[in-house]
C-alpha positions as YAML, in Angstrom:
chain: A
units: angstrom
residues:
- id: 1
  name: MET
  ca: [-1.07, 15.34, 17.28]
- id: 2
  name: SER
  ca: [2.07, 16.23, 19.12]
- id: 3
  name: LYS
  ca: [5.36, 15.75, 17.30]
- id: 4
  name: SER
  ca: [6.80, 14.64, 20.62]
- id: 5
  name: LEU
  ca: [5.26, 11.18, 20.27]
- id: 6
  name: THR
  ca: [7.77, 8.43, 19.66]
- id: 7
  name: ASP
  ca: [7.49, 6.04, 16.76]
- id: 8
  name: GLU
  ca: [6.53, 3.31, 19.23]
- id: 9
  name: GLN
  ca: [3.65, 5.41, 20.55]
- id: 10
  name: LEU
  ca: [2.51, 6.16, 17.00]
- id: 11
  name: VAL
  ca: [2.60, 2.45, 16.11]
- id: 12
  name: THR
  ca: [0.51, 1.64, 19.17]
- id: 13
  name: GLN
  ca: [-2.04, 4.30, 18.24]
- id: 14
  name: LEU
  ca: [-1.99, 3.17, 14.61]
- id: 15
  name: HIS
  ca: [-2.75, -0.36, 15.79]
- id: 16
  name: GLU
  ca: [-5.82, 1.16, 17.45]
- id: 17
  name: SER
  ca: [-6.84, 2.72, 14.08]
- id: 18
  name: SER
  ca: [-5.85, 6.29, 14.91]
- id: 19
  name: LYS
  ca: [-5.98, 8.34, 11.72]
- id: 20
  name: ARG
  ca: [-3.99, 11.08, 13.42]
- id: 21
  name: ALA
  ca: [-1.20, 8.63, 14.21]
- id: 22
  name: PHE
  ca: [-1.23, 7.47, 10.58]
- id: 23
  name: GLU
  ca: [-1.05, 11.09, 9.37]
- id: 24
  name: GLU
  ca: [1.89, 11.76, 11.69]
- id: 25
  name: ILE
  ca: [3.71, 8.66, 10.42]
- id: 26
  name: TYR
  ca: [3.05, 9.80, 6.88]
- id: 27
  name: GLU
  ca: [4.40, 13.28, 7.60]
- id: 28
  name: ARG
  ca: [7.55, 11.87, 9.21]
- id: 29
  name: TYR
  ca: [8.40, 9.29, 6.59]
- id: 30
  name: TRP
  ca: [6.89, 10.07, 3.19]
- id: 31
  name: TYR
  ca: [9.83, 12.17, 1.97]
- id: 32
  name: LYS
  ca: [12.45, 9.63, 3.05]
- id: 33
  name: LEU
  ca: [10.55, 6.82, 1.34]
- id: 34
  name: PHE
  ca: [10.03, 8.95, -1.76]
- id: 35
  name: CYS
  ca: [13.78, 9.66, -1.99]
- id: 36
  name: ILE
  ca: [14.64, 5.97, -1.67]
- id: 37
  name: SER
  ca: [12.08, 5.05, -4.29]
- id: 38
  name: TYR
  ca: [12.95, 7.86, -6.71]
- id: 39
  name: HIS
  ca: [16.64, 7.02, -6.51]
- id: 40
  name: GLN
  ca: [15.90, 3.43, -7.57]
- id: 41
  name: VAL
  ca: [13.15, 3.84, -10.18]
- id: 42
  name: GLY
  ca: [14.08, 7.25, -11.59]
- id: 43
  name: SER
  ca: [10.51, 8.38, -12.18]
- id: 44
  name: ARG
  ca: [8.64, 10.78, -9.94]
- id: 45
  name: GLU
  ca: [5.25, 9.29, -10.77]
- id: 46
  name: GLU
  ca: [6.37, 5.71, -10.17]
- id: 47
  name: ALA
  ca: [8.17, 6.70, -6.96]
- id: 48
  name: GLU
  ca: [5.05, 8.46, -5.68]
- id: 49
  name: GLU
  ca: [2.95, 5.42, -6.55]
- id: 50
  name: LEU
  ca: [5.30, 3.13, -4.62]
- id: 51
  name: VAL
  ca: [5.18, 5.42, -1.56]
- id: 52
  name: HIS
  ca: [1.39, 5.49, -1.80]
- id: 53
  name: ASP
  ca: [1.37, 1.68, -1.94]
- id: 54
  name: ILE
  ca: [3.54, 1.45, 1.19]
- id: 55
  name: PHE
  ca: [1.26, 3.72, 3.20]
- id: 56
  name: GLU
  ca: [-1.88, 2.06, 1.90]
- id: 57
  name: SER
  ca: [-0.47, -1.31, 2.97]
- id: 58
  name: LEU
  ca: [0.53, 0.11, 6.37]
- id: 59
  name: TRP
  ca: [-3.02, 1.34, 6.97]
- id: 60
  name: ASN
  ca: [-4.67, -1.84, 5.68]
- id: 61
  name: ARG
  ca: [-2.43, -4.04, 7.84]
- id: 62
  name: ARG
  ca: [-2.37, -1.75, 10.88]
- id: 63
  name: GLN
  ca: [-4.01, -4.26, 13.20]
- id: 64
  name: GLU
  ca: [-2.06, -7.32, 12.12]
- id: 65
  name: SER
  ca: [1.45, -5.90, 11.85]
- id: 66
  name: GLY
  ca: [3.94, -6.40, 14.65]
- id: 67
  name: ILE
  ca: [6.13, -3.38, 13.93]
- id: 68
  name: ARG
  ca: [9.04, -3.08, 16.35]
- id: 69
  name: ASN
  ca: [11.00, -0.32, 14.62]
- id: 70
  name: LEU
  ca: [8.88, 1.90, 12.37]
- id: 71
  name: ASN
  ca: [11.78, 3.39, 10.40]
- id: 72
  name: THR
  ca: [13.30, -0.02, 9.65]
- id: 73
  name: TYR
  ca: [9.91, -1.51, 8.83]
- id: 74
  name: LEU
  ca: [9.08, 1.24, 6.33]
- id: 75
  name: VAL
  ca: [12.51, 1.28, 4.65]
- id: 76
  name: ILE
  ca: [12.61, -2.50, 4.27]
- id: 77
  name: SER
  ca: [9.02, -2.51, 2.99]
- id: 78
  name: MET
  ca: [9.99, 0.11, 0.42]
- id: 79
  name: LYS
  ca: [13.03, -1.88, -0.70]
- id: 80
  name: TYR
  ca: [10.89, -5.01, -1.21]
- id: 81
  name: ARG
  ca: [8.26, -2.98, -3.05]
- id: 82
  name: ILE
  ca: [10.95, -1.50, -5.34]
- id: 83
  name: ALA
  ca: [12.46, -4.94, -6.01]
- id: 84
  name: ASN
  ca: [9.05, -6.33, -6.96]
- id: 85
  name: PHE
  ca: [8.36, -3.29, -9.15]
- id: 86
  name: ILE
  ca: [11.67, -3.71, -11.00]
- id: 87
  name: LYS
  ca: [11.08, -7.45, -11.44]
- id: 88
  name: SER
  ca: [7.64, -6.80, -12.89]
- id: 89
  name: ARG
  ca: [9.06, -4.18, -15.24]
- id: 90
  name: ILE
  ca: [11.74, -6.61, -16.44]
- id: 91
  name: THR
  ca: [9.12, -9.33, -16.93]
- id: 92
  name: TRP
  ca: [6.93, -6.93, -18.89]
- id: 93
  name: ARG
  ca: [9.89, -5.87, -21.07]
- id: 94
  name: LYS
  ca: [10.78, -9.51, -21.80]
- id: 95
  name: TYR
  ca: [7.15, -10.26, -22.63]
- id: 96
  name: ARG
  ca: [7.03, -7.32, -25.05]
- id: 97
  name: GLU
  ca: [10.24, -8.51, -26.70]
- id: 98
  name: TYR
  ca: [8.72, -11.99, -27.02]
- id: 99
  name: LEU
  ca: [5.61, -10.55, -28.68]
- id: 100
  name: ILE
  ca: [7.70, -8.46, -31.08]
- id: 101
  name: LEU
  ca: [9.85, -11.43, -32.07]
- id: 102
  name: ASN
  ca: [6.78, -13.62, -32.57]
- id: 103
  name: LYS
  ca: [5.11, -10.93, -34.66]
- id: 104
  name: ILE
  ca: [8.21, -10.65, -36.84]
- id: 105
  name: GLN
  ca: [8.29, -14.42, -37.31]
- id: 106
  name: GLU
  ca: [4.59, -14.54, -38.18]
- id: 107
  name: ASN
  ca: [4.92, -11.76, -40.75]
- id: 108
  name: TYR
  ca: [7.56, -13.48, -42.83]
- id: 109
  name: ALA
  ca: [6.44, -15.99, -45.40]
- id: 110
  name: THR
  ca: [9.01, -18.56, -46.49]
- id: 111
  name: ASP
  ca: [9.99, -16.58, -49.59]
- id: 112
  name: GLU
  ca: [10.48, -13.40, -47.50]
- id: 113
  name: ILE
  ca: [12.98, -14.89, -45.05]
- id: 114
  name: VAL
  ca: [16.22, -12.97, -45.22]
- id: 115
  name: ASP
  ca: [19.44, -14.80, -45.72]
- id: 116
  name: PHE
  ca: [20.80, -15.35, -42.22]
- id: 117
  name: SER
  ca: [24.30, -14.17, -43.09]
- id: 118
  name: ASP
  ca: [22.94, -10.84, -44.42]
- id: 119
  name: LEU
  ca: [20.93, -10.32, -41.26]
- id: 120
  name: SER
  ca: [23.89, -11.32, -39.12]
- id: 121
  name: LYS
  ca: [26.08, -8.76, -40.91]
- id: 122
  name: ALA
  ca: [23.43, -6.09, -40.46]
- id: 123
  name: ILE
  ca: [23.20, -6.86, -36.74]
- id: 124
  name: ASP
  ca: [27.00, -6.70, -36.44]
- id: 125
  name: GLN
  ca: [27.00, -3.31, -38.18]
- id: 126
  name: VAL
  ca: [24.35, -1.92, -35.82]
- id: 127
  name: MET
  ca: [26.17, -3.32, -32.78]
- id: 128
  name: SER
  ca: [29.51, -1.87, -33.95]
- id: 129
  name: ARG
  ca: [27.98, 1.63, -33.94]
- id: 130
  name: LEU
  ca: [26.93, 1.29, -30.31]
- id: 131
  name: PRO
  ca: [29.23, 2.22, -27.42]
- id: 132
  name: GLU
  ca: [31.38, -0.75, -26.40]
- id: 133
  name: LYS
  ca: [29.71, -1.11, -22.99]
- id: 134
  name: THR
  ca: [26.20, -1.09, -24.49]
- id: 135
  name: SER
  ca: [27.18, -3.69, -27.08]
- id: 136
  name: ARG
  ca: [28.85, -5.90, -24.44]
- id: 137
  name: ILE
  ca: [25.81, -5.77, -22.16]
- id: 138
  name: PHE
  ca: [23.51, -6.70, -25.04]
- id: 139
  name: GLN
  ca: [25.72, -9.65, -25.98]
- id: 140
  name: LEU
  ca: [25.79, -10.89, -22.38]
- id: 141
  name: SER
  ca: [22.01, -10.56, -22.13]
- id: 142
  name: ARG
  ca: [20.83, -11.89, -25.47]
- id: 143
  name: PHE
  ca: [23.58, -14.18, -26.71]
- id: 144
  name: GLU
  ca: [24.99, -15.51, -23.45]
- id: 145
  name: HIS
  ca: [21.58, -15.46, -21.71]
- id: 146
  name: GLN
  ca: [22.84, -13.83, -18.51]
- id: 147
  name: SER
  ca: [20.39, -12.20, -16.14]
- id: 148
  name: VAL
  ca: [20.32, -8.45, -15.52]
- id: 149
  name: LYS
  ca: [21.56, -9.08, -12.00]
- id: 150
  name: ALA
  ca: [24.48, -11.25, -13.17]
- id: 151
  name: ILE
  ca: [25.53, -8.66, -15.76]
- id: 152
  name: ALA
  ca: [25.32, -5.87, -13.17]
- id: 153
  name: GLU
  ca: [27.52, -7.83, -10.79]
- id: 154
  name: GLU
  ca: [30.03, -8.79, -13.50]
- id: 155
  name: LEU
  ca: [30.39, -5.22, -14.79]
- id: 156
  name: ASN
  ca: [30.01, -3.59, -11.36]
- id: 157
  name: ILE
  ca: [27.10, -1.37, -12.43]
- id: 158
  name: SER
  ca: [23.51, -1.03, -11.26]
- id: 159
  name: GLU
  ca: [20.73, -3.25, -12.60]
- id: 160
  name: LYS
  ca: [19.00, -0.10, -13.80]
- id: 161
  name: ALA
  ca: [22.08, 0.76, -15.89]
- id: 162
  name: VAL
  ca: [22.04, -2.73, -17.41]
- id: 163
  name: GLU
  ca: [18.35, -2.32, -18.33]
- id: 164
  name: TYR
  ca: [19.14, 1.08, -19.87]
- id: 165
  name: HIS
  ca: [21.89, -0.40, -22.09]
- id: 166
  name: ILE
  ca: [19.67, -3.31, -23.18]
- id: 167
  name: THR
  ca: [16.84, -0.93, -24.06]
- id: 168
  name: LYS
  ca: [19.28, 1.30, -25.95]
- id: 169
  name: SER
  ca: [20.56, -1.74, -27.91]
- id: 170
  name: LEU
  ca: [17.06, -2.93, -28.78]
- id: 171
  name: LYS
  ca: [16.08, 0.53, -30.02]
- id: 172
  name: ALA
  ca: [19.24, 0.73, -32.15]
- id: 173
  name: LEU
  ca: [18.51, -2.71, -33.60]
- id: 174
  name: LYS
  ca: [14.92, -1.80, -34.33]
- id: 175
  name: ASP
  ca: [16.01, 1.42, -36.05]
- id: 176
  name: GLY
  ca: [18.96, -0.19, -37.84]
- id: 177
  name: LEU
  ca: [17.11, -3.26, -39.07]
- id: 178
  name: TRP
  ca: [13.93, -1.60, -40.30]
- id: 179
  name: MET
  ca: [14.50, -2.88, -43.84]
- id: 180
  name: TYR
  ca: [14.19, -6.46, -42.60]
- id: 181
  name: GLN
  ca: [10.73, -5.90, -41.13]
- id: 182
  name: SER
  ca: [7.65, -7.00, -43.02]
- id: 183
  name: SER
  ca: [5.28, -4.36, -44.31]
- id: 184
  name: ASN
  ca: [2.26, -6.55, -43.39]
...
């Protein structure tokens, strides 16, 4: 396939199920889409998977899509795919936290429940050892129930950075509060 074909010509041929047109589109755009994805998700494997998903969707929807500008279509598709990926990762993280908290609650019999003030002091000690920004983000997330997006906007940082700080806080709490966990 000639590299002199325009994107519009490639889209027309793709609409007609041309594998060569699809391969040319892939060659032109895979690296750009990979860079966008990798910059947002930070993992090569996940970025590659997202790019694969975009091209799989492009091929599967080749006859129904009304693509006017191929570059714009692919970049916007990638941004939506990344947003959905991040949302699903946040949902999964919250679900795991829910399961952990429920497991902790199930494991404590009434006589094993720790005095709340002792636990509160222990949490304060762990939080005081964290960097100020990490501690602040955790407080906004868990105690003030702000969303990742709201925290990112308030502190003028990326949502990925907010997730990093929350994860860091949870790990520190898990490590710092091990003595309060049941041995069951």
